[in-house]
C-alpha positions in Angstrom: 60.5 40.1 218.3 60.8 41.6 214.8 60.5 39.4 211.8 63.8 38.9 210.0 63.7 39.9 206.3 64.4 37.2 203.8 67.1 37.7 201.2 64.7 38.8 198.4 63.2 41.5 200.7 66.5 43.1 201.7 67.1 46.5 200.2 70.3 47.0 198.3 72.2 50.2 199.2 72.6 52.6 196.3 76.1 53.1 194.9 77.7 56.2 196.2 77.7 59.1 193.8 80.9 60.8 192.7 81.6 64.2 194.1 80.2 67.0 191.9 82.7 68.7 189.6 84.1 72.0 190.7 81.9 74.8 189.3 84.8 76.4 187.5 87.4 74.4 185.8 90.8 76.0 185.2 93.5 75.0 182.8 96.0 72.6 184.3 99.2 70.7 183.3 98.2 67.2 182.5 101.8 65.9 183.2 101.9 67.2 186.7 98.3 66.5 187.9 98.2 64.1 190.8 95.4 61.8 192.0 93.7 64.6 194.0 93.4 66.7 190.8 91.9 63.9 188.8 89.5 63.0 191.6 88.4 66.7 191.8 87.7 66.5 188.0 85.3 63.6 188.5 87.4 60.5 188.3 87.5 57.8 191.0 90.8 57.2 192.9 91.3 54.0 191.0 90.7 55.8 187.6 93.1 58.5 188.7 95.8 56.0 189.6 95.3 54.4 186.1 95.7 57.8 184.4 99.0 58.3 186.3 100.2 54.8 185.4 99.3 55.3 181.7 101.1 58.7 181.8 104.2 57.2 183.4 104.4 54.2 181.0 103.9 56.3 177.9 106.5 58.9 178.9 104.0 61.7 179.6 101.1 63.0 177.6 102.2 64.7 174.4 98.8 66.1 173.3 95.1 66.0 173.7 94.8 63.0 171.4 97.3 61.0 173.5 95.4 61.9 176.6 92.1 60.8 175.0 93.6 57.3 174.3 93.8 56.6 178.0 91.2 53.9 178.4 89.7 55.2 181.6 88.9 58.6 180.0 85.4 58.4 178.6 84.3 60.5 175.7 82.1 62.6 178.1 85.1 63.2 180.4 87.3 64.1 177.5 84.8 66.5 176.1 84.4 68.2 179.5 88.2 68.5 180.2 89.6 69.1 176.7 89.5 72.9 176.8 91.4 72.9 180.1 94.3 70.4 179.2 97.7 72.0 179.0 100.8 70.2 177.9 104.4 71.0 178.6 106.6 71.9 175.7 109.3 69.3 175.3 112.5 70.8 174.0 113.7 67.5 172.7 110.6 67.1 170.4 109.1 63.8 171.4 107.6 63.3 168.0 110.8 64.2 166.1 113.4 61.5 165.8 116.9 62.7 166.5 118.3 60.6 163.7 117.5 60.3 160.1 114.5 58.1 159.3 115.0 54.8 157.5 112.9 51.9 156.3 112.1 49.4 159.0 110.0 46.4 159.7 108.1 46.9 163.0 107.5 43.1 163.2 111.3 42.4 163.5 112.6 45.8 164.9 114.6 45.7 168.1 114.4 48.2 170.9 117.6 49.8 169.4 115.8 50.3 166.1 112.8 51.9 167.7 115.2 54.2 169.7 117.0 55.1 166.6 113.7 56.2 165.2 113.1 58.6 168.1 111.3 56.5 170.7 112.6 56.6 174.2 113.9 53.3 175.7 110.7 53.0 177.7 108.5 53.6 174.6 110.6 51.0 172.6 109.9 48.5 175.3 106.2 49.3 175.2 106.2 48.6 171.5 108.0 45.3 171.9 105.5 44.3 174.7 102.6 45.3 172.5 103.9 43.4 169.5 104.4 40.3 171.8 100.8 40.6 173.0 99.6 40.6 169.4 101.2 37.2 168.9 104.7 38.5 167.9 103.7 40.6 164.9 101.9 43.9 164.2 101.0 42.7 160.8 99.6 46.0 159.5 100.4 49.6 159.8 97.1 50.2 161.5 97.9 47.7 164.3 101.3 49.4 164.8 99.5 52.8 165.1 97.3 51.5 167.9 100.1 51.4 170.4 99.6 54.2 172.8 103.2 55.4 172.3 102.5 56.0 168.6 100.3 59.1 168.2 98.9 60.2 164.9 101.6 62.7 164.1 104.4 60.2 164.7 102.5 57.5 162.8 102.2 59.8 159.7 105.9 60.6 159.9 106.9 56.9 160.1 104.2 55.5 157.8 106.3 55.9 154.6 109.1 54.0 156.2 107.1 51.0 157.4 108.0 47.7 155.7 105.9 44.6 156.4 107.2 41.3 154.9 
């Protein structure tokens, strides 16, 4: 009869290591990459699913900075992948509003106001939800810029028109 180990003597199993990255990375379209692609580039399946959800909710990745904002993308992963990220050219110009810009208060703006400024309906809803999560008010231009649907180029375009009361 072998002695049974007590809990303090049991050996913990090491965490499984992620698969090694492919030796040669190639440029790829960020907006069409699926779970398998992200896993191949070193992300877990759960992280890959988060990247896809983020991409879908934000209306697609517009540029490297927008991809970098995805919270599951570490600085190390971003640095490793940045040279290989490709983005689709959007003919409608995601960052360019289709209507003339006008002064607006993001703390009271409706979805229709955000859409008139060039945001998609989905992006407008993201802004409203983010504002609600902040207690109903952005309060400052910097807090408005932190929404993941407001990249730095769009923020710089809208900044002169922001009115906080």
